[in-house]
Each structure stands twice: as structure tokens, then as C-alpha cells.
N, CA and C atoms as a LAMMPS dump frame, in Angstrom:
ITEM: TIMESTEP
0
ITEM: NUMBER OF ATOMS
621
ITEM: BOX BOUNDS ff ff ff
-5.0000000000000000e+02 5.0000000000000000e+02
-5.0000000000000000e+02 5.0000000000000000e+02
-5.0000000000000000e+02 5.0000000000000000e+02
ITEM: ATOMS id mol type element x y z
1 1 1 N -10.505 10.627 -8.766
2 1 2 C -10.976 9.751 -7.779
3 1 3 C -12.345 9.581 -7.814
4 2 1 N -13.347 10.805 -7.852
5 2 2 C -14.805 11.039 -7.925
6 2 3 C -14.923 10.034 -9.344
7 3 1 N -14.302 10.353 -10.234
8 3 2 C -14.744 9.906 -11.716
9 3 3 C -14.951 8.896 -12.053
10 4 1 N -13.901 7.568 -11.006
11 4 2 C -14.141 6.241 -10.681
12 4 3 C -15.329 5.855 -10.023
13 5 1 N -16.098 4.57 -10.697
14 5 2 C -17.256 4.279 -10.587
15 5 3 C -17.188 4.07 -8.443
16 6 1 N -18.639 4.08 -8.073
17 6 2 C -18.241 3.711 -6.607
18 6 3 C -17.364 2.647 -6.333
19 7 1 N -17.531 1.79 -7.359
20 7 2 C -17.133 0.559 -6.5
21 7 3 C -15.889 0.01 -6.51
22 8 1 N -15.36 1.151 -7.517
23 8 2 C -13.688 0.587 -7.447
24 8 3 C -13.829 2.014 -6.738
25 9 1 N -14.4 2.992 -6.346
26 9 2 C -13.493 4.136 -4.591
27 9 3 C -13.677 3.061 -3.38
28 10 1 N -14.536 2.094 -3.184
29 10 2 C -14.523 1.061 -2.304
30 10 3 C -13.361 0.045 -2.367
31 11 1 N -13.582 -0.348 -3.214
32 11 2 C -12.288 -0.943 -3.865
33 11 3 C -10.485 -0.338 -3.196
34 12 1 N -10.885 1.24 -4.118
35 12 2 C -9.912 1.25 -2.97
36 12 3 C -9.362 1.973 -2.037
37 13 1 N -10.462 2.109 -1.551
38 13 2 C -10.599 2.572 0.359
39 13 3 C -10.228 0.997 1.305
40 14 1 N -10.678 0.06 0.974
41 14 2 C -10.213 -1.126 1.369
42 14 3 C -8.643 -0.994 0.898
43 15 1 N -8.284 -1.08 -0.242
44 15 2 C -7.288 -1.431 -0.733
45 15 3 C -6.14 -0.447 0.485
46 16 1 N -6.617 0.819 0.439
47 16 2 C -5.596 1.867 1.373
48 16 3 C -5.494 1.485 2.669
49 17 1 N -7.109 1.092 3.118
50 17 2 C -6.307 0.72 4.817
51 17 3 C -6.342 -0.397 4.962
52 18 1 N -5.929 -1.05 3.882
53 18 2 C -4.918 -2.853 3.698
54 18 3 C -3.332 -1.896 3.693
55 19 1 N -2.799 -1.664 3.083
56 19 2 C -1.699 -0.582 3.62
57 19 3 C -1.54 -0.191 4.473
58 20 1 N -2.344 0.747 5.099
59 20 2 C -2.403 1.28 6.292
60 20 3 C -2.018 0.129 7.476
61 21 1 N -2.866 -0.933 6.849
62 21 2 C -2.858 -2.037 8.274
63 21 3 C -1.257 -2.98 7.952
64 22 1 N -0.933 -2.975 6.85
65 22 2 C 0.646 -3.689 6.318
66 22 3 C 1.943 -2.917 7.052
67 23 1 N 1.599 -1.685 6.855
68 23 2 C 2.462 -0.394 7.1
69 23 3 C 2.493 -1.071 8.731
70 24 1 N 1.266 -0.686 9.242
71 24 2 C 1.493 -0.531 11.136
72 24 3 C 2.56 -2.103 11.051
73 25 1 N 1.827 -2.824 10.79
74 25 2 C 3.159 -4.639 11.04
75 25 3 C 4.002 -4.464 10.686
76 26 1 N 4.699 -3.443 9.761
77 26 2 C 6.272 -3.44 9.366
78 26 3 C 6.773 -2.688 10.11
79 27 1 N 6.173 -1.635 10.22
80 27 2 C 6.778 -0.416 11.323
81 27 3 C 7.021 -0.854 12.578
82 28 1 N 6.577 -2.033 13.156
83 28 2 C 6.242 -2.241 14.495
84 28 3 C 7.547 -3.674 13.98
85 29 1 N 7.023 -4.446 13.363
86 29 2 C 8.337 -5.6 13.07
87 29 3 C 9.678 -5.592 12.593
88 30 1 N 9.566 -4.24 12.248
89 30 2 C 11.114 -3.369 12.006
90 30 3 C 11.717 -2.472 12.764
91 31 1 N 11.526 -2.358 13.575
92 31 2 C 11.745 -1.198 14.379
93 31 3 C 11.627 0.182 13.898
94 32 1 N 10.994 0.955 13.336
95 32 2 C 10.812 1.808 13.286
96 32 3 C 10.576 2.485 11.509
97 33 1 N 10.79 1.017 10.2
98 33 2 C 11.077 2.026 9.314
99 33 3 C 9.185 0.927 8.163
100 34 1 N 8.855 1.649 7.517
101 34 2 C 7.622 1.401 6.244
102 34 3 C 7.843 0.466 5.877
103 35 1 N 6.441 -0.277 5.64
104 35 2 C 6.489 -0.875 4.372
105 35 3 C 5.934 -0.543 2.973
106 36 1 N 5.265 0.154 2.753
107 36 2 C 4.24 1.073 2.377
108 36 3 C 4.084 2.326 1.838
109 37 1 N 5.002 2.911 2.963
110 37 2 C 5.122 3.868 2.521
111 37 3 C 6.877 5.02 2.251
112 38 1 N 7.13 5.025 1.197
113 38 2 C 8.533 4.678 0.523
114 38 3 C 9.325 6.224 0.625
115 39 1 N 7.831 7.745 1.207
116 39 2 C 9.386 8.768 1.67
117 39 3 C 9.448 9.182 2.327
118 40 1 N 8.734 7.529 3.118
119 40 2 C 9.764 8.16 5.371
120 40 3 C 10.744 6.949 4.875
121 41 1 N 10.991 5.649 4.568
122 41 2 C 12.237 5.286 4.162
123 41 3 C 13.23 6.047 3.486
124 42 1 N 12.72 6.557 2.408
125 42 2 C 14.031 7.118 1.521
126 42 3 C 14.316 8.905 3.005
127 43 1 N 13.836 8.817 3.576
128 43 2 C 13.811 10.01 4.537
129 43 3 C 15.2 9.404 5.96
130 44 1 N 14.776 8.414 5.81
131 44 2 C 15.444 7.265 6.799
132 44 3 C 16.437 6.625 5.743
133 45 1 N 16.365 6.831 4.683
134 45 2 C 18.047 6.2 3.743
135 45 3 C 18.735 7.179 3.463
136 46 1 N 17.694 8.227 4.071
137 46 2 C 19.461 9.608 3.878
138 46 3 C 20.506 10.195 5.38
139 47 1 N 18.866 9.356 5.989
140 47 2 C 19.627 9.93 6.781
141 47 3 C 20.363 8.65 7.284
142 48 1 N 20.225 7.256 7.373
143 48 2 C 21.721 6.152 7.706
144 48 3 C 22.963 6.584 7.131
145 49 1 N 22.809 7.346 5.42
146 49 2 C 23.605 7.441 4.945
147 49 3 C 24.338 8.25 5.99
148 50 1 N 23.884 9.82 5.96
149 50 2 C 24.629 10.704 6.462
150 50 3 C 25.752 10.126 8.284
151 51 1 N 24.941 8.792 8.821
152 51 2 C 25.617 8.462 9.717
153 51 3 C 26.157 6.567 9.869
154 52 1 N 26.108 6.822 8.49
155 52 2 C 26.875 5.477 8.496
156 52 3 C 26.106 3.936 9.235
157 53 1 N 24.6 4.412 9.162
158 53 2 C 24.132 3.854 9.858
159 53 3 C 23.426 2.284 9.343
160 54 1 N 23.431 1.242 10.016
161 54 2 C 22.411 -0.098 9.376
162 54 3 C 21.583 -0.23 8.622
163 55 1 N 20.24 1.602 9.032
164 55 2 C 19.077 1.795 8.847
165 55 3 C 19.115 2.39 7.064
166 56 1 N 20.428 2.719 6.686
167 56 2 C 20.713 2.697 5.387
168 56 3 C 20.704 1.336 4.627
169 57 1 N 20.714 0.99 4.735
170 57 2 C 20.788 -0.228 4.045
171 57 3 C 19.191 -1.577 4.044
172 58 1 N 19.052 -0.988 5.663
173 58 2 C 17.507 -1.872 5.769
174 58 3 C 16.536 -1.032 4.884
175 59 1 N 17.145 0.313 5.322
176 59 2 C 15.467 1.01 4.078
177 59 3 C 16.301 0.522 2.664
178 60 1 N 16.961 0.563 2.494
179 60 2 C 17.125 0.584 0.737
180 60 3 C 16.913 -0.622 0.36
181 61 1 N 16.987 -1.292 1.149
182 61 2 C 16.571 -2.574 0.268
183 61 3 C 14.614 -3.337 0.266
184 62 1 N 13.988 -2.524 1.664
185 62 2 C 12.859 -2.4 1.108
186 62 3 C 12.128 -1.445 0.298
187 63 1 N 12.806 -0.518 -0.469
188 63 2 C 12.499 0.97 -1.749
189 63 3 C 12.938 0.121 -2.433
190 64 1 N 13.921 -1.25 -2.533
191 64 2 C 14.422 -2.105 -3.879
192 64 3 C 12.978 -2.698 -3.898
193 65 1 N 13.109 -3.645 -2.872
194 65 2 C 11.562 -4.84 -2.631
195 65 3 C 10.428 -4.323 -3.329
196 66 1 N 10.287 -2.734 -3.221
197 66 2 C 8.913 -1.806 -3.703
198 66 3 C 8.851 -1.453 -4.705
199 67 1 N 9.729 -0.795 -5.574
200 67 2 C 10.214 -0.888 -6.481
201 67 3 C 9.621 -2.49 -7.38
202 68 1 N 10.242 -2.915 -7.392
203 68 2 C 10.33 -4.831 -7.689
204 68 3 C 9.091 -5.016 -7.819
205 69 1 N 8.016 -4.9 -6.73
206 69 2 C 6.888 -5.122 -6.537
207 69 3 C 6.033 -4.598 -7.878
208 70 1 N 5.895 -3.199 -7.753
209 70 2 C 5.919 -2.088 -9.049
210 70 3 C 5.877 -2.766 -10.458
211 71 1 N 6.953 -2.858 -10.8
212 71 2 C 7.917 -3.778 -12.129
213 71 3 C 7.115 -4.958 -11.951
214 72 1 N 7.092 -5.514 -11.201
215 72 2 C 6.559 -6.78 -11.659
216 72 3 C 4.913 -7.299 -12.212
217 73 1 N 4.437 -6.153 -10.923
218 73 2 C 2.949 -6.122 -11.334
219 73 3 C 2.205 -5.527 -12.928
220 74 1 N 3.057 -4.591 -12.944
221 74 2 C 3.64 -3.411 -14.469
222 74 3 C 3.472 -4.859 -15.682
223 75 1 N 4.368 -5.837 -15.317
224 75 2 C 4.237 -6.779 -16.623
225 75 3 C 4.005 -7.586 -16.482
226 76 1 N 3.077 -8.33 -15.254
227 76 2 C 1.918 -9.083 -15.023
228 76 3 C 0.559 -8.587 -16.02
229 77 1 N 0.663 -7.096 -15.665
230 77 2 C -0.305 -6.689 -16.099
231 77 3 C -0.729 -6.595 -17.772
232 78 1 N 0.751 -5.792 -17.964
233 78 2 C 0.512 -6.589 -19.613
234 78 3 C 0.032 -6.915 -20.115
235 79 1 N 0.679 -8.072 -19.296
236 79 2 C 0.443 -9.508 -19.984
237 79 3 C -1.157 -10.173 -19.828
238 80 1 N -1.98 -9.724 -18.554
239 80 2 C -3.302 -10.201 -18.581
240 80 3 C -4.659 -9.283 -19.001
241 81 1 N -3.987 -8.429 -19.304
242 81 2 C -4.565 -7.19 -20.19
243 81 3 C -6.471 -7.218 -19.45
244 82 1 N -7.284 -7.636 -19.784
245 82 2 C -8.669 -7.461 -19.845
246 82 3 C -8.38 -7.948 -18.315
247 83 1 N -7.905 -8.847 -17.659
248 83 2 C -8.122 -9.528 -16.587
249 83 3 C -6.743 -8.991 -15.697
250 84 1 N -6.047 -7.159 -15.417
251 84 2 C -5.574 -7.656 -15.423
252 84 3 C -5.256 -6.803 -13.844
253 85 1 N -6.476 -6.061 -13.361
254 85 2 C -6.144 -5.8 -11.72
255 85 3 C -6.629 -7.226 -11.158
256 86 1 N -7.591 -8.079 -11.413
257 86 2 C -7.444 -9.311 -10.873
258 86 3 C -6.73 -9.918 -10.697
259 87 1 N -5.619 -9.933 -12.006
260 87 2 C -4.529 -11.104 -11.767
261 87 3 C -3.581 -10.095 -10.495
262 88 1 N -3.357 -9.069 -11.201
263 88 2 C -2.554 -8.194 -9.878
264 88 3 C -3.337 -7.985 -8.403
265 89 1 N -4.162 -7.969 -7.712
266 89 2 C -4.479 -8.54 -6.611
267 89 3 C -4.202 -9.747 -6.122
268 90 1 N -3.839 -10.469 -6.919
269 90 2 C -3.652 -11.384 -6.638
270 90 3 C -2.303 -12.161 -6.534
271 91 1 N -1.107 -11.047 -7.401
272 91 2 C 0.205 -11.37 -6.976
273 91 3 C 0.236 -10.824 -5.183
274 92 1 N -0.037 -9.604 -5.26
275 92 2 C -0.33 -9.075 -3.786
276 92 3 C -0.599 -10.409 -2.91
277 93 1 N -1.948 -10.835 -3.523
278 93 2 C -1.948 -11.848 -2.067
279 93 3 C -0.94 -12.773 -1.777
280 94 1 N -0.398 -13.255 -2.922
281 94 2 C 0.346 -13.753 -2.946
282 94 3 C 1.937 -14.065 -2.234
283 95 1 N 2.129 -12.404 -2.512
284 95 2 C 3.306 -12.081 -1.673
285 95 3 C 2.673 -11.768 -0.159
286 96 1 N 2.123 -11.107 0.229
287 96 2 C 1.641 -11.304 1.555
288 96 3 C 1.388 -12.696 2.278
289 97 1 N 0.991 -13.371 1.18
290 97 2 C 0.908 -14.834 1.847
291 97 3 C 2.87 -15.219 2.214
292 98 1 N 2.84 -15.401 0.891
293 98 2 C 4.149 -14.662 1.369
294 98 3 C 5.424 -14.769 2.42
295 99 1 N 5.173 -13.367 2.277
296 99 2 C 5.778 -13.225 3.944
297 99 3 C 5.411 -13.624 5.509
298 100 1 N 3.81 -13.983 5.258
299 100 2 C 3.495 -14.561 6.59
300 100 3 C 4.264 -16.324 7.047
301 101 1 N 4.37 -16.941 5.301
302 101 2 C 4.611 -17.865 5.412
303 101 3 C 6.533 -17.842 5.669
304 102 1 N 7.216 -16.388 5.535
305 102 2 C 8.484 -16.386 6.368
306 102 3 C 8.16 -15.824 7.32
307 103 1 N 7.966 -15.377 7.534
308 103 2 C 7.408 -14.798 8.846
309 103 3 C 6.852 -15.32 10.344
310 104 1 N 6.466 -16.514 9.766
311 104 2 C 5.877 -17.847 10.637
312 104 3 C 6.962 -18.323 10.847
313 105 1 N 8.16 -18.902 9.942
314 105 2 C 8.96 -19.557 10.1
315 105 3 C 10.291 -18.788 10.791
316 106 1 N 10.538 -17.821 10.954
317 106 2 C 11.245 -17.141 11.669
318 106 3 C 12.212 -16.226 10.991
319 107 1 N 11.833 -15.646 9.54
320 107 2 C 12.139 -14.973 8.421
321 107 3 C 11.912 -13.4 8.421
322 108 1 N 11.902 -12.677 10.059
323 108 2 C 11.135 -11.683 10.003
324 108 3 C 11.014 -10.672 8.8
325 109 1 N 13.09 -10.447 8.716
326 109 2 C 13.665 -9.741 7.481
327 109 3 C 13.189 -9.67 5.872
328 110 1 N 13.176 -11.144 5.202
329 110 2 C 12.688 -11.597 3.961
330 110 3 C 11.201 -11.775 4.001
331 111 1 N 10.488 -11.689 4.73
332 111 2 C 8.32 -11.571 4.683
333 111 3 C 8.539 -10.012 4.967
334 112 1 N 9.004 -9.607 5.295
335 112 2 C 8.697 -7.722 5.295
336 112 3 C 8.945 -7.067 3.71
337 113 1 N 10.262 -7.777 3.125
338 113 2 C 10.776 -7.471 2.023
339 113 3 C 9.387 -7.683 1.221
340 114 1 N 9.094 -9.378 1.207
341 114 2 C 8.201 -9.646 0.012
342 114 3 C 6.91 -9.246 0.752
343 115 1 N 6.367 -8.05 1.85
344 115 2 C 5.519 -7.245 1.764
345 115 3 C 5.597 -5.807 1.14
346 116 1 N 7.039 -5.783 1.357
347 116 2 C 6.294 -3.761 0.771
348 116 3 C 6.45 -4.462 -1.036
349 117 1 N 7.625 -5.663 -1.205
350 117 2 C 6.866 -6.035 -3.005
351 117 3 C 5.219 -5.828 -3.634
352 118 1 N 4.299 -6.538 -2.544
353 118 2 C 3.477 -6.416 -2.535
354 118 3 C 2.409 -5.421 -2.385
355 119 1 N 2.696 -4.339 -1.022
356 119 2 C 2.203 -2.662 -1.503
357 119 3 C 3.329 -2.006 -2.639
358 120 1 N 3.723 -2.209 -3.887
359 120 2 C 4.929 -2.081 -4.58
360 120 3 C 3.579 -2.228 -5.38
361 121 1 N 3.371 -3.692 -5.539
362 121 2 C 2.236 -3.975 -6.707
363 121 3 C 0.817 -3.869 -6.386
364 122 1 N 0.707 -3.844 -5.413
365 122 2 C -1.204 -2.789 -4.639
366 122 3 C -0.492 -1.286 -5.889
367 123 1 N -0.463 -0.832 -5.999
368 123 2 C -0.492 0.628 -6.734
369 123 3 C -0.419 0.436 -8.142
370 124 1 N -0.596 -0.725 -8.446
371 124 2 C -0.538 -0.674 -10.141
372 124 3 C -2.112 -0.465 -10.697
373 125 1 N -2.944 -1.558 -9.088
374 125 2 C -4.341 -1.245 -9.541
375 125 3 C -5.181 -0.411 -10.572
376 126 1 N -5.076 0.672 -10.014
377 126 2 C -5.564 1.714 -10.439
378 126 3 C -4.923 2.354 -11.678
379 127 1 N -4.193 1.668 -12.086
380 127 2 C -3.32 2.667 -13.179
381 127 3 C -3.91 2.548 -14.545
382 128 1 N -4.004 3.518 -15.74
383 128 2 C -4.74 3.451 -16.459
384 128 3 C -3.554 4.256 -18.058
385 129 1 N -3.129 3.656 -18.786
386 129 2 C -1.724 4.439 -19.731
387 129 3 C -1.068 4.409 -18.855
388 130 1 N -0.253 4.259 -17.941
389 130 2 C 1.119 4.018 -17.953
390 130 3 C 1.07 4.791 -16.181
391 131 1 N -0.336 5.347 -16.035
392 131 2 C -0.034 6.429 -14.682
393 131 3 C -0.742 5.985 -13.92
394 132 1 N -0.648 6.231 -12.528
395 132 2 C -1.434 5.873 -10.924
396 132 3 C -2.475 6.834 -11.344
397 133 1 N -3.691 6.216 -10.895
398 133 2 C -4.602 7.096 -11.189
399 133 3 C -5.565 7.435 -9.467
400 134 1 N -4.85 6.705 -9.313
401 134 2 C -5.575 6.874 -7.085
402 134 3 C -4.47 5.849 -6.688
403 135 1 N -3.766 6.791 -5.68
404 135 2 C -2.64 6.443 -5.173
405 135 3 C -2.993 5.892 -3.89
406 136 1 N -2.974 5.082 -3.416
407 136 2 C -3.322 3.609 -2.542
408 136 3 C -2.039 3.926 -1.518
409 137 1 N -0.908 4.477 -1.439
410 137 2 C 0.067 4.507 -0.282
411 137 3 C 0.796 5.946 -0.707
412 138 1 N 0.585 6.319 -1.619
413 138 2 C 0.912 7.959 -1.275
414 138 3 C 0.269 8.99 -1
415 139 1 N 0.389 9.033 0.93
416 139 2 C -1.191 10.185 1.083
417 139 3 C -0.212 11.502 0.528
418 140 1 N 0.635 11.495 0.772
419 140 2 C 0.993 13.271 1.114
420 140 3 C 0.414 13.671 -0.572
421 141 1 N -0.109 12.944 -1.88
422 141 2 C -0.374 13.41 -3.085
423 141 3 C -1.654 13.4 -2.632
424 142 1 N -2.811 12.533 -1.663
425 142 2 C -4.19 13.308 -1.418
426 142 3 C -4.179 13.739 -0.828
427 143 1 N -3.152 14.248 0.162
428 143 2 C -3.731 15.255 1.185
429 143 3 C -3.447 16.067 0.53
430 144 1 N -2.571 16.619 -0.532
431 144 2 C -2.884 17.604 -1.523
432 144 3 C -3.959 17.891 -2.278
433 145 1 N -4.514 16.279 -2.791
434 145 2 C -5.509 17.059 -3.265
435 145 3 C -6.67 17.338 -2.523
436 146 1 N -6.869 17.198 -0.796
437 146 2 C -7.775 17.144 0.022
438 146 3 C -7.599 18.657 -0.38
439 147 1 N -6.812 19.314 -0.08
440 147 2 C -6.076 21.285 0.472
441 147 3 C -6.762 21.899 -1.269
442 148 1 N -6.062 21.163 -2.409
443 148 2 C -6.448 21.823 -4.215
444 148 3 C -8.226 21.327 -4.004
445 149 1 N -8.977 20.052 -3.067
446 149 2 C -10.564 20.791 -4.271
447 149 3 C -11.082 21.717 -2.788
448 150 1 N -10.305 21.791 -2.169
449 150 2 C -11.361 22.753 -0.451
450 150 3 C -11.117 23.933 -1.446
451 151 1 N -10.382 24.358 -1.845
452 151 2 C -9.681 25.744 -2.289
453 151 3 C -11.074 25.8 -3.213
454 152 1 N -10.973 25.036 -4.34
455 152 2 C -11.998 25.093 -5.361
456 152 3 C -13.174 25.659 -5.089
457 153 1 N -13.936 24.71 -3.424
458 153 2 C -14.636 24.696 -2.962
459 153 3 C -15.053 26.134 -2.471
460 154 1 N -14.181 26.727 -2.345
461 154 2 C -14.09 28.032 -1.379
462 154 3 C -13.932 28.224 -2.505
463 155 1 N -13.449 28.703 -3.978
464 155 2 C -13.628 29.18 -5.374
465 155 3 C -14.689 29.348 -5.641
466 156 1 N -16.173 28.461 -4.931
467 156 2 C -17.683 28.629 -5.665
468 156 3 C -17.696 27.421 -6.63
469 157 1 N -16.56 26.006 -6.471
470 157 2 C -16.551 24.713 -6.872
471 157 3 C -17.723 24.062 -6.098
472 158 1 N -17.807 22.73 -6.903
473 158 2 C -18.057 21.524 -5.72
474 158 3 C -17.56 21.359 -4.674
475 159 1 N -18.919 21.663 -3.533
476 159 2 C -18.662 22.002 -1.937
477 159 3 C -17.794 20.45 -2.093
478 160 1 N -18.444 19.513 -1.902
479 160 2 C -18.375 18.077 -1.668
480 160 3 C -16.632 17.572 -2.418
481 161 1 N -15.994 17.807 -3.206
482 161 2 C -15.089 17.19 -4.443
483 161 3 C -13.838 16.367 -3.847
484 162 1 N -14.065 17.338 -2.058
485 162 2 C -12.759 16.535 -1.296
486 162 3 C -12.679 15.258 -0.723
487 163 1 N -14.159 14.911 -0.918
488 163 2 C -14.161 13.892 -0.129
489 163 3 C -13.709 11.958 0.221
490 164 1 N -13.217 12.006 -1.083
491 164 2 C -13.547 10.598 -1.371
492 164 3 C -11.693 10.86 -1.401
493 165 1 N -10.907 11.666 -1.782
494 165 2 C -9.546 11.93 -1.401
495 165 3 C -9.504 11.775 0.415
496 166 1 N -10.317 12.407 1.176
497 166 2 C -10.712 11.667 2.263
498 166 3 C -10.947 10.492 3.107
499 167 1 N -11.35 10.02 2.309
500 167 2 C -11.791 8.593 2.713
501 167 3 C -10.221 7.964 2.721
502 168 1 N -9.843 8.28 1.767
503 168 2 C -8.222 7.057 1.375
504 168 3 C -7.727 7.749 2.427
505 169 1 N -7.593 8.889 3.083
506 169 2 C -6.729 9.214 4.358
507 169 3 C -7.014 8.794 5.25
508 170 1 N -8.14 8.973 5.377
509 170 2 C -9.291 8.279 6.29
510 170 3 C -9.143 6.014 6.652
511 171 1 N -9.003 5.914 5.446
512 171 2 C -8.519 4.175 5.177
513 171 3 C -7.736 3.942 5.979
514 172 1 N -6.45 4.589 5.531
515 172 2 C -5.565 4.074 5.753
516 172 3 C -4.872 4.81 7.144
517 173 1 N -5.723 5.84 7.801
518 173 2 C -5.46 5.755 9.374
519 173 3 C -6.191 3.976 10.095
520 174 1 N -7.46 3.988 9.423
521 174 2 C -8.035 3.209 10.404
522 174 3 C -7.068 1.887 9.972
523 175 1 N -6.375 1.215 8.903
524 175 2 C -6.228 -0.054 9.201
525 175 3 C -4.462 0.517 9.561
526 176 1 N -4.041 1.311 9.834
527 176 2 C -3.077 1.666 10.583
528 176 3 C -3.291 1.171 12.052
529 177 1 N -4.599 1.498 12.702
530 177 2 C -5.292 1.17 13.717
531 177 3 C -4.631 0.144 14.044
532 178 1 N -5.931 -0.197 13.302
533 178 2 C -6.191 -2.566 13.058
534 178 3 C -4.819 -3.209 13.207
535 179 1 N -4 -2.842 12.342
536 179 2 C -2.694 -3.601 11.993
537 179 3 C -1.509 -3.342 13.589
538 180 1 N -1.859 -2.118 14.308
539 180 2 C -0.594 -1.741 15.394
540 180 3 C -1.392 -2.829 16.547
541 181 1 N -3.105 -2.489 16.86
542 181 2 C -3.803 -3.092 17.682
543 181 3 C -3.719 -4.701 17.708
544 182 1 N -3.472 -4.814 16.139
545 182 2 C -3.837 -6.781 16.259
546 182 3 C -2.218 -7.239 16.531
547 183 1 N -0.845 -6.494 16.152
548 183 2 C 0.144 -6.795 16.689
549 183 3 C 0.351 -6.884 17.693
550 184 1 N 0.057 -6.827 19.451
551 184 2 C 0.792 -8.173 19.912
552 184 3 C -0.408 -9.177 20.603
553 185 1 N -1.507 -9.395 19.17
554 185 2 C -2.084 -10.942 19.601
555 185 3 C -1.191 -11.202 18.488
556 186 1 N -1.459 -11.034 16.996
557 186 2 C -1.013 -12.161 16.003
558 186 3 C 0.43 -11.922 15.457
559 187 1 N 1.441 -10.902 15.748
560 187 2 C 2.592 -10.592 15.543
561 187 3 C 2.942 -10.276 13.826
562 188 1 N 3.996 -11.328 12.848
563 188 2 C 3.553 -11.669 11.953
564 188 3 C 2.823 -12.279 11.081
565 189 1 N 1.486 -12.961 11.661
566 189 2 C 0.549 -13.855 11.839
567 189 3 C -0.663 -12.689 10.572
568 190 1 N -0.671 -11.533 11.394
569 190 2 C -0.959 -10.695 10.59
570 190 3 C -0.964 -10.081 8.63
571 191 1 N 0.05 -10.468 8.732
572 191 2 C 0.596 -10.832 6.784
573 191 3 C -0.578 -11.693 6.829
574 192 1 N -0.668 -12.805 6.769
575 192 2 C -1.788 -13.583 6.593
576 192 3 C -3.329 -13.588 6.07
577 193 1 N -3.75 -12.481 7.51
578 193 2 C -4.866 -11.652 7.147
579 193 3 C -4.861 -11.17 5.984
580 194 1 N -3.362 -9.677 5.942
581 194 2 C -3.729 -9.009 5.02
582 194 3 C -3.687 -9.857 3.309
583 195 1 N -3.103 -11.248 3.242
584 195 2 C -3.177 -12.123 2.234
585 195 3 C -4.623 -12.339 1.846
586 196 1 N -5.065 -12.638 3.323
587 196 2 C -6.783 -13.096 2.906
588 196 3 C -6.858 -11.648 2.226
589 197 1 N -7.53 -10.788 2.669
590 197 2 C -8.375 -9.639 2.071
591 197 3 C -7.572 -8.754 1.206
592 198 1 N -5.985 -9.162 0.896
593 198 2 C -6.486 -9.477 -0.935
594 198 3 C -6.526 -10.281 -1.825
595 199 1 N -7.144 -11.087 -1.438
596 199 2 C -7.475 -12.314 -2.371
597 199 3 C -8.738 -12.217 -3.002
598 200 1 N -9.866 -11.884 -1.21
599 200 2 C -11.006 -11.231 -1.375
600 200 3 C -10.963 -10.462 -2.353
601 201 1 N -10.844 -9.285 -2.209
602 201 2 C -10.632 -7.934 -3.239
603 201 3 C -10.474 -8.08 -4.83
604 202 1 N -9.407 -9.458 -4.701
605 202 2 C -8.87 -9.971 -6.147
606 202 3 C -10.437 -10.74 -6.925
607 203 1 N -11.201 -11.024 -6.259
608 203 2 C -12.494 -12.208 -6.313
609 203 3 C -13.671 -11.261 -6.897
610 204 1 N -13.229 -9.896 -6.313
611 204 2 C -14.573 -8.895 -5.906
612 204 3 C -14.445 -7.913 -7.104
613 205 1 N -12.924 -7.049 -7.6
614 205 2 C -12.812 -6.268 -8.018
615 205 3 C -13.446 -6.471 -9.464
616 206 1 N -13.266 -6.901 -10.768
617 206 2 C -13.608 -6.738 -11.404
618 206 3 C -15.563 -8.09 -11.826
619 207 1 N -15.918 -8.305 -11.086
620 207 2 C -17.284 -8.986 -11.022
621 207 3 C -18.702 -7.95 -12.135
């Protein structure tokens, strides 16, 4: 993370906050499932399978949508090459906009599936050579990096190397707080705000 330009670090933090925002909205709308946190949905899938619960199918559909979003964004990125990141963020905005439209029409679950696709696509923005360099929704990995950098600091390494990863974690928490607070006022319309933010970041990312 600290090897990336400060502009990219700021955009990564904004995207992490966006993921937290969308995740909070989806968690409330779905009654306890996640839109960007697929580790949680994997656990819910396992529990649902053990209990023959409908949550297994719901969690499984979100997992499939997330993977589909990653696949679509990767294919688009390969075609756009130099404009890859902008194109991928515009895809995120379009998917969130579709989720907003479906949600406003009363189709809550299809709207959440499009939002999950958007969160999958978002993770491809900082991909290099086929590998994701900055994880925007997988906070467990970022917490591991915080712990590793703290151990490095205690061993005589850079004292503040953990800060970029801490920033990502704080960003997703802040986004989740904002999404939860906005839910009673806007409901699924929050996806429209998320779409506008993603479109704005798409215009900024490669200036």
C-alpha cells in the first residue's frame, strides 16, 4: 500500500469507505447478509447448508454475483488497457445505479445482487499483473498486514508502515457507519448515492 502514490491511497480509502457503505445498506436490507464481505457470506452459506435454511441459497447467490462482478471487471480491464481503472469504476457505478433502479421499483433482491457484482468489480481497480495489490473489501487481510507491520516496527523497522492499512480499515468502518445512519432515511436509494460516488471517483482516478 505505501508503495502506491498518495493519490491512489486516497482513492483506495474512498473505495473502502464506499464498500462499507454499500455493505451496511445491504446487510440491513437483506436481514443479515453481506454485499462486499464474502467471508461472512461463506460462513452463512455453510451454516445455511447445515440447517437446510433459505439463507444458503441467498448467501450463495450473493457469492456468485460477487465473483461474476470480478470476472466482468477483469474482462473489461483487459480490453480497455490504459483506461482500465476508469472503465472498471464506471462499471461499478453502472451496477450500483442498476441496483438503485431495481430497489426503487421494489425489486430488492435483484438490486442487492447487482450491488454485490459492483463490489466484486471494485476489487479489480488496483489489480496489477493479475493480482490484487490493494484489497478494498477483504479487511481480514488488511488487519493481518497491520499486525505484520507492527511486528516489523517492534523489530526495528519503519515505525508507521501500518498506517496505510489502518486507514483502509478505518475507511470501511466509517463507510458502514454512514450507510447504517442513512438507511432509515433513504433505504435502497442509498445505492444511488454510492453509484454517484463511484462515478466521481472514476473521473478522478486517472487524471
